[in-house]
C-alpha positions as CSV (number, residue, x, y, z in Angstrom):
1,M,-13.9,12.1,19.4
2,A,-15.9,12.1,16.2
3,T,-15.5,9.2,13.8
4,A,-14.9,9.5,10.1
5,V,-17.8,8.8,7.8
6,L,-17.0,6.3,5.1
7,T,-18.9,6.3,1.9
8,E,-20.1,2.9,0.7
9,P,-18.0,1.3,-2.1
10,S,-19.7,1.4,-5.5
11,A,-20.6,-2.0,-6.9
12,V,-18.6,-1.5,-10.1
13,P,-16.2,1.4,-9.8
14,E,-15.2,3.1,-13.1
15,S,-11.5,2.5,-12.2
16,D,-11.8,-1.3,-12.0
17,R,-14.5,-2.7,-14.3
18,A,-14.1,-6.2,-15.8
19,F,-12.8,-6.1,-19.4
20,R,-11.9,-2.5,-19.2
21,V,-8.3,-1.3,-18.5
22,E,-7.9,-0.9,-14.7
23,T,-6.6,2.7,-14.1
24,R,-5.2,2.1,-10.6
25,G,-1.7,0.9,-10.0
26,I,0.2,1.3,-6.7
27,D,-1.7,4.5,-6.0
28,F,-4.2,4.6,-3.0
29,I,-7.6,2.9,-3.7
30,P,-10.2,5.2,-2.2
31,E,-12.8,3.6,0.1
32,N,-15.6,4.2,-2.3
33,E,-13.9,2.1,-4.9
34,R,-13.3,-0.9,-2.6
35,W,-15.8,-3.4,-4.1
36,A,-14.1,-6.7,-3.5
37,T,-15.0,-9.1,-0.6
38,P,-12.9,-11.8,1.1
39,R,-14.9,-14.4,-0.9
40,D,-14.0,-12.6,-4.2
41,V,-10.3,-12.9,-3.2
42,G,-10.7,-16.6,-2.4
43,G,-12.4,-17.2,-5.7
44,L,-9.5,-15.5,-7.6
45,W,-7.0,-17.7,-5.8
46,A,-9.0,-20.8,-6.3
47,G,-9.2,-20.2,-10.1
48,A,-5.4,-20.0,-10.1
49,S,-4.8,-23.0,-7.8
50,V,-6.7,-25.8,-9.5
51,Q,-4.1,-26.1,-12.2
52,V,-1.6,-28.4,-13.8
53,E,1.7,-26.9,-12.5
54,Y,0.8,-28.3,-9.0
55,F,0.0,-31.6,-10.6
56,I,3.5,-31.6,-12.0
57,Y,5.0,-30.6,-8.7
58,G,3.3,-33.6,-7.0
59,A,4.8,-35.9,-9.6
60,I,8.2,-34.4,-9.2
61,L,8.0,-35.2,-5.4
62,I,7.9,-38.9,-6.3
63,G,11.1,-38.3,-8.3
64,F,12.7,-37.2,-5.0
65,G,12.5,-40.9,-4.0
66,F,9.4,-40.6,-1.7
67,T,6.8,-43.3,-1.2
68,F,3.3,-42.0,-1.9
69,L,2.6,-41.7,1.8
70,Q,5.7,-39.6,2.3
71,A,4.8,-37.4,-0.6
72,L,1.3,-37.0,0.8
73,I,2.7,-35.8,4.1
74,V,5.0,-33.4,2.4
75,I,2.1,-32.1,0.3
76,V,-0.2,-31.5,3.2
77,V,2.4,-30.0,5.6
78,G,3.9,-27.8,2.8
79,N,0.6,-26.4,1.7
80,L,-0.2,-25.2,5.3
81,S,2.1,-22.4,4.3
82,F,-0.8,-20.8,2.6
83,L,-1.7,-19.5,6.0
84,L,1.3,-17.2,5.5
85,L,-0.3,-15.9,2.3
86,G,-3.5,-15.2,4.3
87,L,-1.5,-13.3,6.8
88,C,0.3,-11.4,4.1
89,S,-3.0,-10.4,2.5
90,L,-4.3,-8.5,5.6
91,Q,-2.4,-5.2,5.1
92,G,-4.0,-4.3,1.7
93,P,-7.5,-3.3,3.0
94,D,-5.9,-0.9,5.5
95,A,-3.1,0.5,3.4
96,G,-5.1,0.6,0.1
97,T,-2.0,-0.2,-2.0
98,T,0.0,-3.1,-3.2
99,T,2.5,-5.2,-1.3
100,F,5.5,-3.2,-2.4
101,G,3.8,0.0,-1.8
102,I,3.2,-1.1,1.8
103,N,6.8,-2.5,2.0
104,R,8.0,1.1,2.1
105,A,7.0,1.3,5.7
106,A,9.3,-1.6,6.7
107,F,12.3,-0.8,4.5
108,G,11.9,2.9,3.7
109,P,10.9,4.1,0.2
110,N,14.5,3.7,-1.2
111,G,15.4,0.7,0.9
112,S,12.3,-1.1,-0.5
113,R,13.4,-0.7,-4.1
114,P,16.0,-3.5,-4.2
115,I,13.6,-5.8,-2.4
116,A,11.0,-5.0,-5.0
117,V,13.6,-5.9,-7.7
118,F,13.9,-9.4,-6.0
119,N,10.1,-9.7,-6.2
120,W,10.0,-8.5,-9.8
121,L,12.6,-11.2,-10.8
122,T,10.6,-13.8,-8.9
123,Q,7.4,-12.9,-10.8
124,I,9.2,-13.0,-14.1
125,G,10.6,-16.4,-13.2
126,F,7.2,-17.8,-12.4
127,E,5.9,-16.3,-15.7
128,V,8.7,-17.9,-17.7
129,E,8.2,-21.3,-15.9
130,G,4.5,-21.2,-16.9
131,L,5.3,-20.2,-20.5
132,I,7.7,-23.1,-20.8
133,L,5.0,-25.5,-19.8
134,I,2.5,-23.9,-22.2
135,V,4.9,-24.2,-25.1
136,G,5.7,-27.8,-24.0
137,A,2.0,-28.8,-23.9
138,A,1.5,-27.2,-27.4
139,I,4.4,-29.2,-28.7
140,V,2.9,-32.4,-27.4
141,L,-0.4,-31.6,-29.0
142,S,1.3,-31.0,-32.3
143,L,3.1,-34.3,-32.1
144,K,-0.2,-36.1,-31.4
145,A,-1.6,-34.4,-34.5
146,G,1.3,-35.9,-36.5
147,F,3.8,-33.2,-37.1
148,D,6.9,-31.8,-35.5
149,V,6.8,-28.0,-35.1
150,G,10.5,-27.6,-35.4
151,T,12.5,-24.5,-34.5
152,L,10.3,-22.0,-36.4
153,G,7.2,-23.5,-34.9
154,K,8.6,-23.1,-31.4
155,V,9.3,-19.5,-32.1
156,V,5.7,-19.0,-33.2
157,L,4.3,-20.9,-30.2
158,I,6.4,-18.7,-27.8
159,V,5.3,-15.5,-29.4
160,A,1.6,-16.6,-29.4
161,A,1.8,-17.8,-25.8
162,V,3.3,-14.5,-24.6
163,G,0.7,-12.6,-26.6
164,V,-2.2,-14.5,-25.0
165,Q,-0.7,-14.2,-21.5
166,F,-0.7,-10.4,-21.9
167,V,-4.5,-10.0,-22.2
168,L,-5.9,-10.5,-18.7
169,P,-3.2,-8.6,-16.8
170,F,-3.5,-5.8,-19.3
171,F,-7.2,-5.4,-18.4
172,G,-6.4,-5.7,-14.7
173,H,-7.8,-6.7,-11.3
174,A,-11.6,-7.0,-11.9
175,T,-11.1,-8.9,-15.1
176,L,-8.8,-11.4,-13.3
177,V,-11.3,-11.9,-10.5
178,K,-14.1,-12.6,-12.9
179,V,-12.3,-14.9,-15.3
180,L,-10.5,-16.9,-12.7
181,R,-13.8,-17.4,-10.9
182,W,-15.4,-18.7,-14.1
183,L,-12.6,-21.3,-14.5
184,I,-13.0,-23.0,-11.1
185,L,-15.7,-25.5,-12.0
186,P,-14.3,-26.6,-15.4
187,F,-10.9,-27.1,-13.8
188,I,-12.3,-29.2,-11.0
189,A,-14.3,-31.2,-13.5
190,I,-11.3,-32.0,-15.7
191,F,-9.2,-33.2,-12.7
192,A,-12.1,-35.3,-11.4
193,V,-12.3,-37.1,-14.7
194,F,-8.5,-37.5,-14.6
195,L,-8.8,-39.1,-11.2
196,G,-11.4,-41.5,-12.4
197,F,-9.2,-42.8,-15.2
198,S,-6.0,-42.9,-13.0
199,V,-7.1,-44.2,-9.6
200,G,-6.9,-47.9,-10.5
201,H,-3.3,-47.6,-11.9
202,A,-1.5,-45.8,-9.1
203,H,0.9,-47.8,-7.0
204,L,0.1,-46.2,-3.7
205,H,1.5,-49.1,-1.7
206,L,4.9,-49.2,-3.5
207,S,7.9,-49.2,-1.2
208,M,5.9,-48.3,1.8
209,S,8.6,-49.7,4.0
210,G,11.4,-47.8,2.4
211,G,11.3,-44.4,0.8
212,A,13.4,-41.3,1.2
213,S,15.5,-40.2,4.2
214,W,14.6,-37.4,6.6
215,Q,17.1,-35.2,4.9
216,T,15.3,-35.7,1.6
217,F,12.0,-35.1,3.4
218,M,13.2,-31.7,4.4
219,A,14.4,-30.9,0.9
220,G,11.0,-31.9,-0.5
221,L,9.3,-29.8,2.2
222,A,11.3,-26.8,1.2
223,F,10.5,-27.4,-2.5
224,T,6.7,-27.6,-1.7
225,I,6.6,-24.6,0.7
226,A,8.5,-22.4,-1.7
227,L,6.3,-23.2,-4.7
228,S,3.0,-23.0,-2.7
229,G,2.2,-20.6,0.1
230,L,5.6,-18.9,0.7
231,G,6.1,-18.3,-3.0
232,W,2.8,-16.2,-3.2
233,T,3.2,-14.2,0.0
234,E,4.6,-11.2,-1.8
235,N,1.4,-11.0,-4.0
236,G,-1.3,-11.1,-1.5
237,N,-2.1,-7.4,-1.0
238,D,-2.0,-6.8,-4.7
239,Y,-5.5,-8.3,-4.7
240,T,-6.9,-7.5,-1.2
241,R,-6.3,-3.7,-1.6
242,Y,-9.7,-3.6,-3.2
243,C,-11.4,-4.9,0.0
244,P,-12.9,-2.3,2.3
245,R,-10.8,-1.2,5.3
246,N,-13.2,-2.9,7.8
247,S,-13.1,-6.3,6.0
248,S,-13.0,-9.2,8.4
249,R,-9.4,-10.4,8.9
250,P,-10.4,-14.0,9.8
251,A,-12.6,-14.1,6.6
252,I,-9.7,-13.0,4.4
253,V,-7.3,-15.6,5.9
254,G,-10.0,-18.3,5.7
255,W,-11.1,-17.6,2.1
256,V,-7.5,-17.3,0.9
257,F,-6.6,-20.7,2.6
258,L,-9.7,-22.4,1.3
259,G,-9.0,-21.1,-2.2
260,T,-5.4,-22.2,-2.3
261,A,-4.4,-25.0,0.1
262,V,-7.4,-27.2,-0.4
263,P,-7.3,-27.4,-4.2
264,E,-3.5,-27.6,-4.3
265,I,-3.3,-30.4,-1.8
266,L,-5.8,-32.4,-3.9
267,V,-4.1,-31.6,-7.3
268,M,-0.6,-32.3,-6.0
269,T,-1.8,-35.6,-4.5
270,L,-3.2,-36.6,-7.8
271,G,0.1,-35.7,-9.4
272,A,2.0,-37.8,-6.9
273,A,-0.3,-40.7,-7.5
274,V,0.2,-40.5,-11.2
275,G,4.0,-40.2,-10.6
276,T,3.9,-43.7,-9.1
277,Y,3.3,-45.2,-12.5
278,V,4.5,-42.5,-14.9
279,V,8.2,-41.9,-14.8
280,G,9.9,-38.6,-15.7
281,I,7.1,-36.0,-15.6
282,G,8.8,-32.6,-15.5
283,S,12.2,-33.9,-16.5
284,T,12.5,-31.9,-19.7
285,Q,11.4,-28.4,-20.6
286,Q,10.8,-29.5,-24.2
287,S,7.9,-30.9,-22.5
288,A,7.1,-31.7,-19.0
289,F,4.2,-33.6,-20.4
290,I,5.9,-36.0,-22.9
291,P,6.4,-38.9,-20.4
292,F,2.9,-38.5,-19.2
293,V,1.5,-38.8,-22.7
294,H,3.6,-41.8,-23.7
295,Q,3.1,-43.7,-20.5
296,S,-0.5,-42.6,-19.7
297,V,-3.4,-45.0,-19.3
298,L,-5.8,-42.2,-20.3
299,P,-7.8,-42.4,-23.6
300,A,-6.2,-40.5,-26.4
301,W,-9.1,-38.1,-26.7
302,F,-8.8,-37.2,-23.0
303,V,-5.1,-36.5,-23.2
304,V,-5.9,-33.9,-25.8
305,V,-8.6,-32.4,-23.7
306,F,-6.4,-32.4,-20.6
307,L,-3.5,-30.6,-22.5
308,V,-5.9,-28.0,-23.8
309,F,-7.2,-27.3,-20.3
310,A,-3.6,-27.4,-19.0
311,I,-2.7,-24.6,-21.3
312,A,-5.7,-22.5,-20.2
313,Q,-4.9,-23.2,-16.6
314,I,-1.3,-22.0,-16.8
315,F,-2.4,-18.9,-18.7
316,A,-4.7,-18.2,-15.7
317,V,-2.0,-18.5,-13.0
318,N,0.5,-16.6,-15.1
319,S,-1.9,-13.7,-15.3
320,L,-1.5,-13.2,-11.5
321,D,2.3,-13.3,-11.9
322,L,2.3,-10.8,-14.7
323,Y,-0.2,-8.5,-13.0
324,S,2.0,-8.4,-9.8
325,S,5.2,-8.0,-11.7
326,G,3.6,-4.9,-13.4
327,V,2.7,-3.2,-10.1
328,T,6.1,-4.2,-8.6
329,L,7.8,-2.5,-11.5
330,Q,6.0,0.6,-10.5
331,A,7.1,0.2,-6.9
332,I,10.7,-0.1,-8.1
333,G,10.3,3.4,-9.5
334,V,9.7,2.9,-13.2
335,R,7.5,5.8,-14.4
336,A,4.8,3.9,-16.2
337,K,1.1,3.3,-15.8
338,R,0.1,-0.1,-14.6
339,Y,-0.9,-1.4,-18.0
340,Q,2.3,0.0,-19.5
341,A,4.4,-1.9,-16.9
342,V,2.6,-5.1,-17.9
343,M,3.6,-4.4,-21.5
344,I,7.2,-3.9,-20.5
345,D,7.3,-7.2,-18.5
346,T,5.6,-9.0,-21.4
347,V,8.5,-8.1,-23.7
348,I,11.1,-9.2,-21.1
349,C,9.3,-12.5,-20.6
350,L,9.4,-13.1,-24.4
351,G,13.1,-12.8,-24.4
352,I,13.8,-14.9,-21.3
353,T,11.4,-17.6,-22.6
354,F,13.3,-17.9,-25.8
355,W,16.4,-18.4,-23.8
356,A,14.8,-21.0,-21.5
357,V,13.2,-23.0,-24.2
358,F,16.2,-23.3,-26.4
359,N,19.0,-23.5,-23.8
360,S,17.9,-25.0,-20.5
361,T,16.0,-28.0,-19.0
362,F,12.8,-27.5,-17.1
363,T,14.1,-29.1,-13.9
364,H,17.3,-27.2,-13.9
365,F,15.4,-23.9,-14.4
366,L,13.0,-24.9,-11.6
367,S,15.7,-25.9,-9.2
368,D,17.7,-22.6,-9.6
369,F,14.4,-20.6,-9.4
370,V,13.4,-22.3,-6.1
371,D,16.8,-21.3,-4.7
372,L,16.0,-17.6,-5.4
373,V,12.5,-17.8,-4.0
374,I,13.6,-19.4,-0.7
375,I,16.6,-17.2,-0.1
376,W,15.0,-13.8,-0.3
377,I,11.3,-14.4,0.4
378,A,11.6,-16.3,3.7
379,P,13.4,-13.4,5.6
380,W,11.5,-10.7,3.8
381,M,8.1,-12.2,4.8
382,A,9.2,-12.4,8.5
383,I,10.4,-8.8,8.4
384,Y,7.2,-7.6,6.7
385,L,5.0,-9.3,9.3
386,V,7.0,-8.3,12.3
387,D,7.0,-4.7,11.2
388,W,3.3,-4.8,10.7
389,A,2.8,-6.2,14.2
390,L,5.1,-3.6,15.7
391,R,3.0,-0.9,14.1
392,R,-0.1,-2.4,15.8
393,Y,-1.4,-3.6,12.5
394,R,-1.9,-0.1,11.0
395,Y,-0.4,2.2,8.4
396,V,-1.0,5.8,7.3
397,P,-2.0,5.3,3.6
398,A,-1.1,8.8,2.5
399,E,2.4,8.5,3.9
400,L,3.0,5.2,2.0
401,Q,2.4,7.2,-1.2
402,R,5.0,9.9,-0.2
403,T,8.4,8.7,-1.2
404,G,10.5,11.8,-0.7
405,P,12.1,13.5,2.3
406,G,9.6,14.5,4.9
407,S,7.4,11.5,4.6
408,L,6.7,9.5,7.8
409,Y,8.4,6.4,6.5
410,Y,11.4,8.1,4.8
411,R,13.8,7.8,7.7
412,R,17.5,8.6,6.9
413,G,18.1,8.7,3.1
414,G,14.8,6.8,2.5
415,I,16.3,3.6,4.0
416,W,15.4,1.9,7.3
417,W,18.7,0.1,7.9
418,P,17.5,-2.4,10.5
419,A,15.3,-4.0,7.8
420,I,18.2,-4.1,5.3
421,V,20.5,-5.7,7.9
422,A,17.9,-8.3,8.9
423,Q,17.2,-9.1,5.3
424,L,20.9,-9.7,4.4
425,L,21.5,-11.8,7.5
426,G,18.3,-13.7,6.9
427,M,19.3,-14.4,3.3
428,A,22.7,-15.6,4.5
429,A,21.1,-17.9,7.0
430,A,18.7,-19.3,4.4
431,M,21.6,-19.9,2.0
432,S,23.6,-21.7,4.8
433,A,20.9,-24.2,5.3
434,L,19.9,-24.8,1.6
435,A,19.9,-28.4,0.6
436,P,22.5,-29.6,-2.0
437,T,19.6,-30.8,-4.0
438,F,19.5,-27.3,-5.3
439,S,22.3,-25.7,-7.3
440,V,24.3,-24.2,-4.4
441,P,28.1,-24.7,-4.0
442,S,28.9,-26.7,-0.8
443,W,30.9,-23.8,0.8
444,A,27.7,-21.7,0.8
445,N,25.5,-24.1,2.8
446,P,27.5,-25.4,5.7
447,I,24.4,-26.2,7.9
448,S,22.9,-28.4,5.2
449,V,26.3,-30.1,4.5
450,H,26.8,-30.9,8.1
451,T,23.3,-32.4,8.6
452,G,23.7,-34.8,5.7
453,G,21.8,-32.7,3.2
454,A,18.8,-31.6,5.3
455,D,17.2,-28.4,4.2
456,F,16.3,-25.9,6.9
457,S,16.6,-22.9,4.6
458,I,13.1,-21.6,4.9
459,F,13.0,-21.9,8.7
460,M,16.4,-20.3,9.1
461,G,15.5,-17.5,6.8
462,I,12.3,-16.7,8.7
463,A,13.8,-17.1,12.1
464,V,16.9,-15.0,11.6
465,G,15.2,-12.3,9.5
466,G,12.3,-11.9,11.9
467,L,14.3,-12.0,15.1
468,V,17.1,-9.7,13.9
469,Y,14.5,-7.2,12.8
470,L,12.6,-7.4,16.0
471,A,15.8,-6.7,18.0
472,L,17.1,-3.9,15.8
473,A,13.8,-2.2,15.0
474,W,11.7,-2.6,18.1
475,S,12.2,0.9,19.6
476,G,12.2,2.8,16.3
477,V,9.1,1.2,14.9
478,R,7.1,1.3,18.1
479,S,7.8,5.1,18.4
480,Q,6.7,5.5,14.8
481,A,3.5,3.6,15.6
482,V,2.7,6.3,18.1
483,E,3.2,8.9,15.3
484,Q,0.9,6.9,13.0
485,A,-1.8,6.8,15.6
486,E,-1.7,10.6,16.1
487,I,-1.9,11.2,12.4
488,L,-4.8,8.8,11.9
489,S,-6.6,10.2,14.9
490,Y,-6.3,13.8,13.5
491,Q,-7.4,12.8,10.0
492,R,-10.4,10.9,11.2
493,G,-11.3,13.3,13.9
494,R,-11.5,16.1,11.3
495,H,-13.5,13.9,8.8
496,V,-10.7,14.1,6.3
497,R,-8.1,12.0,4.8
498,R,-4.9,13.7,3.6
499,A,-4.7,13.3,-0.2
500,P,-1.8,10.9,-1.0
501,A,1.0,12.3,-3.0
502,P,1.6,10.8,-6.5
503,A,3.4,7.5,-6.4
504,G,7.1,7.8,-7.1
């Protein structure tokens, strides 16, 4: 059988040039526009991982009651979850579209929409969390300069922060890759200086014989996994879809892991070390940084430099969230171009950030947000990966773009019910094992209550979601995999690829 002849990707495709508006959204990326390499993907993630939010998460872990050694174990084990992000980045090169374009295969075009809504809310939540920290850092800088910004000043800061955050996602993928790669070395340098100032003051030996219980350990592990690898799995293919179809899968997983887990382990460990001598980091949304500034052993000039860099870092990671929320909005069915979807989400973030800054506390917001992330992402990720495996790790890209009756993945009414059932049961299982540390009523998490507060939510969500889907979908998806193979064989044997229908 003849094989298809693939054209070489252009170095800088017109559709995705840095500092020009990317024209692609969830539509199929042709092979000759696939310019990115696994190393580019790793660089993008690294630029978003060497940042201050993870420093704060590390300090918050000490607030759980952990010794430094316990916190270090939680940090290392929790960040191994970035292997999941690597696995959830392998579908983009084959499918040529975003995560929730691909998700249509597992859930059906219509069944995927409510799951995409969950993801959209998650991305908005991460964006707002980052904006809260940006505004908080700016408030601290103003206080150090000798004046209180007041209510009007906070309004101005919020509007300005939202406006700046809009820029990189508006331009799109290539701009994000380039800018985030530029930021890696400066971010590493600032944390290295921070380490030099702080290393002699950390109480690493404090309470080494005591510390938190195993139940608290499980809660801290859930917190770490949700805000590290698991919390990013739904974004992976948004950035690997620009990699050629024949990109090395081990290279993608390796570069993603290197660009995420390694820097985040180091940054979170630094945060935990600082948390042993600075009390209350992350305790208020007015600023997660105020305790750090007042109790810090750092020179005053470096505190200012650090806060400026912190603001830049959070803008960088928020750019990924806003970009993914934009393409997810398209996957939900909003008829808008990618950059228009970014504009819509920017306005929504503005309103929610006003509410969060003036009516909530940072830790309360973070706690409720972690609940949402754990409950839906854990079972979804398992279903997504099981479905991919049952399909023998392939999709028909053109059929992913067809969302009406007659498409391969449409099923009955555009919904694949085994996935919906597995998702609901997986979410119920995750809820039943969610630690009372989070804002969940006791009747909703009986497993956690009966284990003294231990958190098995992520593991329960993954296990139940994945196993239920495997049992219910095995026959139907395996038969569909045969159809996929026939379609792909025909297309490549005739040297053609069926033109994908418009996204919708």
